[in-house]
C-alpha positions as CSV (number, residue, x, y, z in Angstrom):
1,M,-5.2,-46.7,0.9
2,F,-2.7,-45.1,-1.4
3,A,-1.7,-42.6,1.3
4,L,-1.2,-45.3,3.9
5,A,0.9,-47.4,1.6
6,L,3.0,-44.4,0.6
7,T,3.5,-43.5,4.3
8,A,4.7,-47.0,5.1
9,L,7.1,-46.9,2.1
10,V,8.5,-43.5,3.2
11,A,9.0,-44.8,6.8
12,A,11.0,-47.8,5.4
13,T,13.1,-45.9,2.9
14,P,13.7,-42.1,3.5
15,L,13.1,-40.1,0.4
16,S,15.1,-37.1,-0.8
17,P,13.6,-33.6,-0.6
18,E,13.0,-33.8,-4.3
19,A,11.1,-37.0,-4.0
20,L,9.1,-35.6,-1.1
21,E,8.2,-32.6,-3.2
22,Q,7.0,-34.8,-6.0
23,Q,4.7,-36.8,-3.8
24,A,3.4,-33.5,-2.2
25,S,2.7,-32.1,-5.7
26,L,0.7,-35.2,-6.6
27,H,-1.4,-34.7,-3.4
28,V,-2.1,-31.1,-4.4
29,A,-3.4,-32.3,-7.8
30,R,-5.6,-35.0,-6.1
31,E,-7.1,-32.6,-3.6
32,F,-8.0,-29.9,-6.2
33,E,-9.5,-32.7,-8.4
34,R,-11.4,-34.1,-5.4
35,V,-13.2,-30.8,-4.8
36,G,-13.8,-30.1,-8.5
37,R,-11.5,-27.1,-8.8
38,R,-9.2,-26.4,-11.7
39,L,-5.7,-27.7,-10.9
40,P,-3.2,-24.9,-10.3
41,A,0.0,-24.9,-12.3
42,K,3.2,-25.7,-10.6
43,D,5.2,-22.5,-10.7
44,P,9.1,-22.6,-10.7
45,A,9.4,-19.3,-8.9
46,L,7.0,-20.2,-6.2
47,T,8.7,-23.6,-5.9
48,E,12.1,-21.9,-5.4
49,A,10.6,-19.5,-2.8
50,A,9.0,-22.5,-1.0
51,R,12.3,-24.3,-0.8
52,R,14.0,-21.2,0.7
53,L,11.3,-20.8,3.3
54,A,11.5,-24.5,4.2
55,R,15.3,-24.1,4.8
56,E,14.6,-21.0,6.9
57,A,12.0,-22.9,8.9
58,L,14.8,-25.3,10.0
59,G,17.1,-22.5,11.1
60,P,18.5,-22.2,14.6
61,Q,15.4,-20.3,15.8
62,L,12.5,-22.5,14.7
63,P,9.6,-20.1,14.2
64,T,6.0,-21.1,14.8
65,G,3.2,-20.8,12.4
66,A,3.5,-19.3,8.9
67,P,6.6,-17.3,8.0
68,D,6.2,-13.6,8.6
69,L,5.1,-11.4,5.7
70,H,8.6,-9.8,5.4
71,A,10.3,-13.2,4.9
72,L,7.5,-14.4,2.6
73,T,7.8,-11.2,0.4
74,L,11.6,-11.5,0.2
75,A,11.5,-15.1,-0.8
76,V,8.8,-14.7,-3.4
77,S,10.4,-11.6,-4.9
78,D,13.9,-12.9,-5.0
79,A,12.7,-16.0,-6.7
80,G,11.3,-13.8,-9.6
81,S,7.7,-14.0,-8.7
82,A,5.4,-11.0,-7.9
83,D,2.5,-12.7,-6.2
84,P,1.4,-10.6,-3.2
85,S,1.1,-12.6,0.0
86,P,0.5,-16.2,-1.3
87,R,-1.5,-18.5,1.0
88,T,1.0,-20.5,3.0
89,L,0.9,-23.9,4.6
90,V,3.8,-24.9,6.8
91,I,4.5,-28.4,8.2
92,R,7.5,-29.3,10.3
93,A,8.4,-32.7,11.7
94,W,11.1,-34.4,13.6
95,A,11.2,-37.2,11.0
96,H,11.2,-37.1,7.2
97,A,8.4,-39.5,7.0
98,H,6.1,-37.6,9.3
99,V,6.3,-34.3,7.3
100,L,4.8,-36.1,4.2
101,E,2.4,-38.1,6.3
102,T,1.0,-35.0,7.9
103,F,0.7,-33.2,4.5
104,L,-1.1,-36.2,2.9
105,A,-3.7,-35.9,5.7
106,R,-4.4,-32.3,4.9
107,Q,-7.5,-31.6,2.9
108,D,-8.2,-28.0,3.6
109,F,-5.8,-26.1,1.3
110,S,-8.0,-26.7,-1.8
111,A,-11.0,-24.9,-0.2
112,E,-10.2,-21.7,-2.1
113,P,-9.3,-21.4,-5.8
114,A,-5.7,-21.1,-6.9
115,T,-4.0,-20.7,-10.3
116,H,-0.4,-21.4,-9.3
117,F,1.4,-23.2,-6.5
118,G,4.9,-24.2,-5.4
119,V,6.0,-26.8,-2.8
120,G,9.4,-27.0,-1.2
121,V,11.0,-29.4,1.2
122,A,14.1,-29.0,3.3
123,T,15.8,-31.4,5.7
124,A,18.4,-31.0,8.4
125,G,19.4,-34.3,10.0
126,E,16.2,-36.1,11.0
127,R,14.1,-32.9,10.9
128,A,12.1,-31.8,7.8
129,A,10.0,-28.9,6.8
130,L,7.4,-28.6,4.0
131,I,6.1,-25.3,2.6
132,L,3.2,-25.0,0.2
133,L,2.5,-21.7,-1.5
134,L,-0.8,-21.1,-3.3
135,T,-1.9,-18.0,-5.2
136,E,-4.7,-16.8,-7.4
137,R,-2.6,-14.8,-9.9
138,K,-4.4,-11.7,-11.1
139,A,-1.6,-10.3,-13.4
140,E,1.2,-11.7,-15.6
141,L,4.3,-9.6,-15.6
142,Q,7.2,-9.9,-18.0
143,R,10.6,-10.8,-16.4
144,F,12.0,-7.9,-14.5
145,P,15.4,-7.7,-12.7
146,R,15.3,-7.8,-8.9
147,A,18.7,-6.1,-8.5
148,F,20.8,-3.5,-10.2
149,P,24.5,-3.0,-9.4
150,R,24.4,0.8,-9.5
151,P,21.8,3.6,-9.5
152,G,20.9,5.8,-12.5
153,V,19.2,3.0,-14.5
154,S,15.7,2.6,-15.8
155,Q,13.7,-0.4,-17.0
156,M,10.4,-0.9,-18.7
157,L,7.9,-3.1,-16.7
158,C,5.1,-4.6,-18.8
159,G,2.2,-6.9,-17.9
160,T,-1.3,-8.0,-18.5
161,L,-4.2,-8.1,-16.0
162,M,-6.5,-11.0,-15.8
163,P,-10.0,-10.7,-17.3
164,S,-11.8,-9.6,-14.1
165,L,-9.6,-6.4,-14.0
166,D,-9.4,-3.7,-16.6
167,T,-7.2,-0.9,-15.4
168,A,-3.7,-1.0,-13.9
169,E,-2.0,1.5,-11.6
170,L,1.7,1.4,-10.7
171,Y,3.2,2.6,-7.4
172,V,6.9,2.6,-6.3
173,T,8.1,3.1,-2.8
174,L,11.5,4.8,-2.9
175,P,14.4,4.1,-0.5
176,D,13.5,7.2,1.5
177,G,10.0,5.9,2.1
178,N,8.2,8.3,-0.3
179,V,5.6,6.8,-2.7
180,E,5.3,7.7,-6.3
181,R,2.5,6.8,-8.7
182,L,4.0,6.3,-12.2
183,A,2.5,7.3,-15.4
184,M,1.8,4.5,-17.9
185,A,3.9,4.5,-21.0
186,R,1.2,2.3,-22.6
187,Q,-2.1,1.1,-21.4
188,Q,-4.4,-0.7,-23.9
189,G,-7.2,-2.6,-22.2
190,P,-5.7,-5.0,-19.6
191,A,-2.1,-4.7,-21.1
192,F,0.2,-2.0,-19.7
193,C,3.8,-0.8,-19.6
194,A,5.6,1.8,-17.5
195,Q,9.1,3.0,-17.2
196,L,10.7,2.6,-13.8
197,A,13.7,4.7,-12.9
198,F,16.1,3.8,-10.1
199,A,18.0,7.0,-9.3
200,Q,19.5,6.1,-5.9
201,N,20.9,3.3,-3.9
202,G,18.6,1.3,-1.7
203,G,15.6,-0.9,-1.6
204,Y,12.5,-0.2,-3.8
205,T,9.0,-1.7,-3.5
206,V,7.0,-2.0,-6.8
207,E,3.3,-2.6,-6.6
208,V,0.7,-3.0,-9.3
209,L,-2.9,-2.3,-8.5
210,G,-5.7,-3.6,-10.7
211,R,-9.2,-2.1,-10.8
212,G,-12.3,-3.9,-11.6
213,A,-16.0,-4.0,-10.7
214,K,-15.1,-4.7,-7.0
215,G,-12.7,-1.9,-6.7
216,P,-8.9,-1.9,-6.5
217,E,-6.8,-4.8,-5.4
218,V,-3.1,-5.5,-5.2
219,V,-2.2,-7.9,-8.1
220,A,1.6,-7.8,-8.1
221,L,4.3,-6.8,-5.5
222,F,8.0,-7.3,-5.6
223,L,11.3,-5.8,-4.2
224,V,14.2,-4.3,-6.1
225,D,17.7,-3.7,-4.7
226,V,20.0,-1.0,-6.2
227,G,23.7,-0.7,-5.5
228,G,24.1,-4.1,-3.7
229,P,21.8,-6.3,-1.6
230,Q,20.3,-4.6,1.4
231,Q,20.9,-5.7,5.0
232,R,18.3,-8.5,5.6
233,D,19.1,-9.8,9.0
234,S,16.1,-11.3,10.6
235,A,14.4,-9.0,13.1
236,E,13.9,-10.0,16.6
237,P,10.6,-11.9,17.2
238,V,7.8,-9.4,18.0
239,E,5.2,-10.2,20.6
240,E,1.8,-9.7,19.0
241,P,-0.9,-7.9,21.0
242,T,-3.9,-10.0,21.9
243,T,-6.5,-7.4,22.9
244,L,-8.2,-4.7,20.9
245,S,-7.0,-1.8,23.1
246,E,-3.4,-3.0,23.1
247,A,-3.5,-3.5,19.3
248,R,-4.9,0.0,18.7
249,Q,-2.3,1.6,20.9
250,L,0.6,-0.2,19.2
251,L,-0.6,0.3,15.7
252,L,-1.3,4.0,16.3
253,A,2.2,4.5,17.7
254,R,3.7,2.8,14.7
255,I,1.6,4.9,12.2
256,N,2.6,8.2,13.9
257,H,6.2,7.2,14.2
258,L,6.2,6.8,10.4
259,R,4.4,10.1,9.9
260,R,6.8,12.0,12.2
261,A,9.8,10.5,10.3
262,H,8.3,12.2,7.2
263,R,7.6,15.5,8.9
264,L,3.8,14.9,8.9
265,N,1.3,15.7,11.6
266,P,0.5,12.7,13.9
267,L,-3.0,11.3,13.5
268,T,-5.6,11.6,16.3
269,P,-7.7,8.5,17.2
270,D,-11.4,9.2,16.5
271,S,-14.1,7.1,18.2
272,A,-16.5,7.3,15.3
273,L,-13.9,6.1,12.8
274,E,-12.9,3.4,15.3
275,G,-16.5,2.2,15.2
276,V,-16.5,2.1,11.4
277,A,-13.2,0.2,11.3
278,Q,-14.0,-2.3,14.0
279,A,-17.4,-3.1,12.6
280,Y,-15.9,-3.8,9.1
281,S,-13.1,-6.0,10.5
282,E,-15.7,-8.0,12.4
283,R,-17.9,-8.2,9.3
284,M,-15.1,-9.5,7.2
285,A,-14.2,-12.2,9.8
286,R,-17.9,-13.2,10.2
287,E,-18.8,-13.3,6.5
288,G,-15.5,-14.7,5.3
289,F,-14.3,-12.1,2.8
290,F,-11.4,-9.6,2.6
291,A,-11.9,-6.7,0.3
292,H,-12.6,-2.9,0.3
293,V,-15.9,-3.5,-1.3
294,A,-18.3,-5.7,0.7
295,P,-20.4,-8.5,-1.0
296,D,-23.5,-6.2,-0.9
297,G,-21.6,-3.6,-2.9
298,S,-21.1,-1.1,0.0
299,D,-17.8,0.7,0.1
300,L,-15.7,2.9,2.4
301,R,-17.6,6.1,1.4
302,S,-21.0,4.6,2.5
303,R,-19.5,3.3,5.7
304,V,-17.9,6.7,6.6
305,D,-21.1,8.6,5.6
306,A,-23.1,6.5,8.0
307,A,-20.8,7.6,10.8
308,G,-21.9,11.2,10.4
309,P,-21.4,14.3,8.2
310,A,-18.2,15.3,9.9
311,Y,-15.9,13.5,7.5
312,R,-14.9,14.5,3.9
313,S,-11.8,12.8,2.5
314,S,-11.2,9.3,3.7
315,G,-8.9,6.3,3.0
316,E,-8.8,2.7,4.1
317,N,-6.1,0.1,4.6
318,L,-6.8,-3.6,5.2
319,G,-4.3,-6.2,6.4
320,M,-4.6,-9.8,7.4
321,A,-1.9,-11.9,9.1
322,P,-1.4,-14.1,12.2
323,G,-1.2,-10.9,14.3
324,P,-2.1,-7.2,14.1
325,L,1.6,-6.1,13.9
326,A,2.3,-8.6,11.1
327,A,-0.8,-7.4,9.2
328,H,0.3,-3.8,9.6
329,F,3.8,-4.8,8.3
330,G,2.1,-5.8,5.1
331,I,0.3,-2.5,5.0
332,E,3.5,-0.5,5.4
333,H,5.2,-2.4,2.6
334,S,2.4,-1.9,0.1
335,P,2.9,1.4,-1.7
336,G,-0.8,1.9,-2.3
337,H,-1.6,1.5,1.4
338,R,1.5,3.4,2.4
339,K,0.2,6.4,0.5
340,N,-2.7,6.5,3.0
341,L,-0.3,6.3,5.9
342,L,1.6,9.3,4.6
343,A,-1.3,11.4,3.2
344,A,-0.8,15.0,4.6
345,L,-4.5,15.8,4.5
346,F,-5.5,13.1,7.0
347,T,-5.8,14.2,10.6
348,H,-7.8,11.4,12.3
349,V,-7.7,7.6,12.2
350,G,-9.8,4.7,13.5
351,I,-8.4,1.2,13.9
352,G,-10.3,-2.0,14.1
353,V,-9.0,-5.5,14.7
354,A,-10.9,-8.8,14.6
355,F,-9.2,-11.7,16.2
356,Q,-10.1,-15.2,15.1
357,T,-8.7,-18.7,14.7
358,V,-8.6,-20.4,11.3
359,D,-7.6,-24.0,11.0
360,G,-6.2,-23.9,14.5
361,R,-4.0,-20.9,13.8
362,P,-4.5,-17.3,15.0
363,Q,-5.5,-14.7,12.5
364,A,-6.1,-10.9,12.8
365,I,-8.0,-8.7,10.3
366,V,-6.9,-5.1,10.6
367,T,-8.9,-2.2,9.2
368,E,-7.4,1.4,9.3
369,V,-9.8,4.2,8.3
370,F,-8.3,7.7,7.8
371,S,-10.1,11.0,7.4
372,N,-9.8,14.7,7.9
373,A,-12.6,15.6,10.3
374,V,-14.2,18.8,9.3
375,L,-13.6,21.5,11.8
376,P,-16.2,24.2,12.4
377,T,-16.2,26.6,9.5
378,T,-13.5,29.1,10.2
379,A,-14.4,32.8,10.2
380,D,-11.1,33.6,8.4
381,P,-10.2,30.9,5.9
382,L,-7.9,33.2,4.0
383,G,-6.0,33.9,7.2
384,E,-5.8,30.2,7.9
385,A,-4.2,29.6,4.5
386,Y,-1.6,32.2,5.2
387,K,-0.9,30.6,8.6
388,A,-0.4,27.3,6.9
389,I,2.1,28.9,4.5
390,D,4.0,30.5,7.3
391,A,4.1,27.3,9.3
392,K,5.6,25.3,6.4
393,R,8.2,28.0,5.7
394,K,9.2,28.0,9.4
395,E,9.3,24.2,9.5
396,S,11.7,24.2,6.5
397,K,13.8,27.0,8.2
398,L,13.0,29.5,5.4
399,P,12.4,33.2,5.9
400,P,8.7,34.2,6.2
401,L,6.9,35.6,3.2
402,E,5.4,39.1,3.1
403,R,1.7,39.3,2.4
404,N,1.1,41.5,-0.6
405,E,-2.3,43.0,-1.3
406,A,-1.8,43.5,-5.1
407,L,-0.9,39.8,-5.5
408,E,-3.9,38.9,-3.4
409,R,-6.3,40.9,-5.7
410,I,-4.8,39.3,-8.8
411,A,-5.1,35.8,-7.3
412,L,-8.7,36.4,-6.2
413,D,-9.7,37.6,-9.6
414,H,-8.1,34.6,-11.2
415,V,-9.6,32.1,-8.9
416,R,-13.0,33.6,-9.5
417,R,-12.6,33.1,-13.3
418,A,-11.3,29.6,-12.8
419,L,-14.2,28.5,-10.7
420,Q,-16.7,29.9,-13.2
421,R,-14.9,27.8,-15.9
422,D,-14.4,24.8,-13.6
423,T,-10.8,24.8,-14.7
424,P,-8.0,25.1,-12.0
425,K,-5.2,26.4,-14.2
426,T,-2.8,29.3,-13.7
427,T,-3.4,30.5,-17.3
428,L,-6.9,31.1,-18.5
429,P,-8.2,33.0,-21.6
430,G,-7.8,36.7,-20.8
431,S,-6.0,36.1,-17.5
432,S,-2.3,35.3,-17.5
433,L,-1.1,35.5,-13.9
434,H,2.5,36.1,-14.7
435,E,1.8,39.0,-17.0
436,R,-0.6,40.6,-14.6
437,V,2.0,40.3,-11.7
438,F,4.8,42.0,-13.8
439,Q,2.4,44.8,-14.8
440,A,1.3,45.5,-11.2
441,L,4.7,45.1,-9.6
442,P,7.6,46.3,-11.8
443,D,10.2,45.5,-9.2
444,V,9.4,41.8,-9.3
445,G,12.1,39.6,-10.9
446,T,10.3,36.2,-10.9
447,A,6.8,35.1,-10.3
448,A,5.3,31.7,-9.8
449,A,1.9,30.4,-8.9
450,D,0.2,27.3,-7.5
451,F,-3.4,26.3,-7.9
452,Y,-5.2,24.0,-5.4
453,V,-8.7,22.6,-5.1
454,A,-8.9,21.5,-1.4
455,E,-11.3,20.6,1.3
456,E,-9.7,22.8,3.8
457,P,-8.0,26.2,3.4
458,T,-4.9,24.8,5.2
459,A,-4.6,21.8,2.8
460,L,-1.7,23.2,0.9
461,S,0.7,20.6,-0.5
462,E,4.4,21.3,-0.7
463,S,5.7,22.8,-3.9
464,K,9.0,24.1,-5.1
465,N,7.5,27.6,-5.1
466,L,6.5,27.4,-1.4
467,L,10.0,26.2,-0.5
468,E,12.0,28.5,-2.8
469,A,14.3,30.5,-0.5
470,R,14.5,33.5,-3.0
471,N,10.7,34.2,-2.8
472,R,9.9,37.2,-0.6
473,Q,6.2,38.0,-1.2
474,V,3.0,36.0,-1.4
475,G,-0.6,36.6,-2.3
476,V,-3.5,34.1,-1.8
477,G,-6.8,34.2,-3.6
478,L,-9.5,31.9,-2.1
479,L,-13.1,31.1,-2.9
480,R,-15.4,28.3,-1.6
481,G,-17.8,26.9,-4.2
482,D,-19.2,23.9,-6.0
483,S,-17.7,22.2,-9.0
484,K,-19.1,19.4,-11.3
485,T,-15.5,18.1,-11.7
486,F,-14.1,18.5,-8.2
487,G,-17.1,18.3,-5.9
488,K,-19.2,20.6,-3.8
489,D,-18.2,23.0,-1.1
490,R,-14.5,23.0,-2.0
491,Y,-11.9,25.7,-1.5
492,W,-10.3,26.9,-4.7
493,L,-7.0,28.6,-3.9
494,V,-4.4,30.4,-6.1
495,V,-1.1,31.2,-4.4
496,I,1.3,33.6,-6.1
497,Y,4.9,33.9,-5.0
498,T,7.4,36.6,-6.2
499,A,11.1,37.2,-5.8
500,P,12.9,40.6,-6.3
501,R,15.2,41.4,-9.2
């Protein structure tokens, strides 16, 4: 009765956007009370973001459905919030009265819990748009600037995780696309602080992951501009794929384009991994959850193990949006997920997509599973390690390194001691690599060493030693063995580089 009376009043006397927002906020309160859920708090930042999105919804090119994840992330971040991908309800109407009337008839947005919400209304002539943003906030962050006028600044970010989470991790995507995991300056229980440095112009993405009993989850995500606002022209509308084969083809092309841009090997589609990814996307759609750990406690490792013994390291990205490309956009702009996309050790990928309709709107759940399929045991793992070094030097347009037997003997003896001690360090009691190199090779001017514990003899990460142009000789010591700390059947490698006087 109240809703009908209010609608009649609105039809007779057009309300301002502020008055429409007030009535919409009352409806949010009534609906959460009706289903017995705790009322979410009205959040000023989410309200500001909702108003911006409502204005954009009335732009010259009226979009359909929810705003794309890029627009949503920009609006939420610029408003000062850090809620990753809030649930969004969009209502548009050709009359002011109809936008509120339609919203008052909605009773579905309170089906899931929320701690904070924002509602915004915009009008343009007779048209109106209403945006509702809902989020279940998992972390409270102290205020942090979203823009700095010039590079070379640093700022402390502090926050507190909600009780269900106990450990925070902080990732930053740099303007060049590389991802860094930052060390915590302070972490005491759920409270944490970390120093963020902005050394260059461009756009940064800051992400906080929280870990709890159900595994890691993104709890905060925001954007920072350094040196002036970045170009934010709206991209052309993208036609979403509607079949599994088309989605896999487009997503694989996008993943490999990103990897090639970072001088990484493209990933090869793997039918077994595709089966793992597709089954999990379908399960999440069928059982109504979205998480790396399933309700029965099973995780990625158990899913990949079930596919066969041919996979060692693995990673998983999950995305959910109106279409597969939109879901992958969210994956690309999440530093934790982007780290999987740019992991050098991965060689194969499986992509799964479950298409469904939720409340009359299309939805796609994307699962991307990455792994380095184990190749047959090589007869010459040491030779493969040297080939990997040569390839990286050639790729970086550096002169090849000369293989030195004396360095090789020193490296092998050191790696044997390290494996016995289960300690991959370049300095051990009774074995200092640098001193031994200078004693064995008097003509050497400088010596440097890297230590790796890897699953393949070719899994050598880049280092300043490998890419040092002055280095002329190299020696690799390699053993394959078991470690309580680093796992069974791993390659332990010591690589020694030297430069002449």
